[in-house]
Structures are given as structure tokens and as C-alpha cells.
N, C-alpha and C positions, 0 to 999 in steps of 0.2 A: 593654654584658654581648650575648653572642648564646645559642644551645644550637643545636647538630648533630643533627640527625635523621636526620643518613644513614644507610644497611647501614653502614660502616667506621666509626664515632664516634658513636654512639644514646649524647645525650645527653650533650652534653662541650660545655663551655664554652668560648666566645672571644672578642677584642678584635678586630675591623676599625675601618676609615674612616667615623663615620657618611654621609660627607660632604655636603658641605654645595651652594646651591642648582645638584642635579646631579651635583658632585663628589668624587670620591673618592680616596683616593689610597690604595696595595696594599696597606698595612696590613695583617696577621694574624699574630694571633694564641692561639697557647690555653693556658688559663689553668688546664682539668685535663692530668691527665697523663693517659697513652697509656694503653688498657685495650687488656686482652686480646683474642683472637680470643670466645673461649667468654664475656664476659662483656658481648660486643657481643651476640652471641649470644642470651641469656639477655636483657636491656635488649632485646631488640627483640619477643624472645616474650613477654616482657610486656607493652608497648604497648600487641603485636595481644590480650592476653587483657584489658588493661582496659577495651583497643578496644568489644570485643565484651560483658561485662562493664557497657555505659557503656550500651549502644544497647541489650543487655536490661533492665535497670532503666529507657529509658526507656518500654519496651517494657508494662513490668508497673506503670507508676509512670499511660500513659495507659489502661491493661486498666481500674486500679486506678481513675480518673475515674469512667469507663461503668458500673463496677459502685458505685460510687456513685450516680450517675441514678437507677437502674436502683435498688439498696435503696427511694431517698427517695421512687419515680415508684408502687412498690409497697405501701410507710410507707401513702401515700397512697388508697390502692384499697383497702386494709385500714382505715382506718379508718371511708371511704366504706361499706365492705361489716357494718361492724360496725353502722353507727345504722342500716341499712337491718334486718340483720339482727333489731338492741332494737326499732325498728317492728315488724314482723312475729308478733315475739313479741308482742307485745302488741297486737295485731289479732287473731292464734292464740287469745291468753287471752280478750279479748272476744268473739267466735267461737265455744270452750265453753260461754261462760256463758252467753250467749243462747238455744243447741241446747241443756242444759240448763235454762232453762224453760218453750224450747218443749213439753219433751220431759214438763216435770214440769206443763204446761198441759196436753197432749197427755192425756197417764196421770189427771188429775183430769176430765178433759171426759168420758172414757171412762167413770169409775166413777162419776161424776154421773146 
């Protein structure tokens, strides 16, 4: 069984000789009844719309894949930056302690 996608008979199924070894007879018979012109127009319009939606869906899937990869890279960068920030905060804390000790030593030196 085959399906016609020509403008006059979109989606209409038919039988034909399948041909064996490259030889075919002229057998042809419609399985589905004839559809009116308006129904054919609607079917063709829906096919065009479906093709457009499928194409748009593929574009969105590609875009989504790219965004997922970008998100993964940004998360890796965030983890590295958080580790660097933690290290810098620790060093800053040590620097404040050293500065406080130096200031106290200077004050005691001046007072003595």
C-alpha cells in the first residue's frame, strides 16, 4: 500500500503493482475514497505547518544542546572561581591577622 502526496490527492492511500525484477503491470486502485478540494487544501496546509514545526523543533533542540554545553562550562568555571575565592579569603584573613600583630608590635614599641 502506498500514500499519495500530490496536490490533488494528499494522504490518499492506493494499491499498485509492486513490480518484480524491474517489471510492473499497470494495476492501480485507490483504497481511500476521493476527498473534496477543501479537505485536500487543509491537509496540504497542515503538512506545510507540520514540516515548519518539525524544522523549528530541530532548531530548538540544537539550540538547547548548545545551551546545555554552555551551562556545563559555566558551572565548571563557577566551581573554579569559588575555590579561588575561598583561597583568597583565607589569605586575606591571614593578612589581617599579620597586620594586626604588626600594628600591636608597633604600638608596644612606641609605648616602651
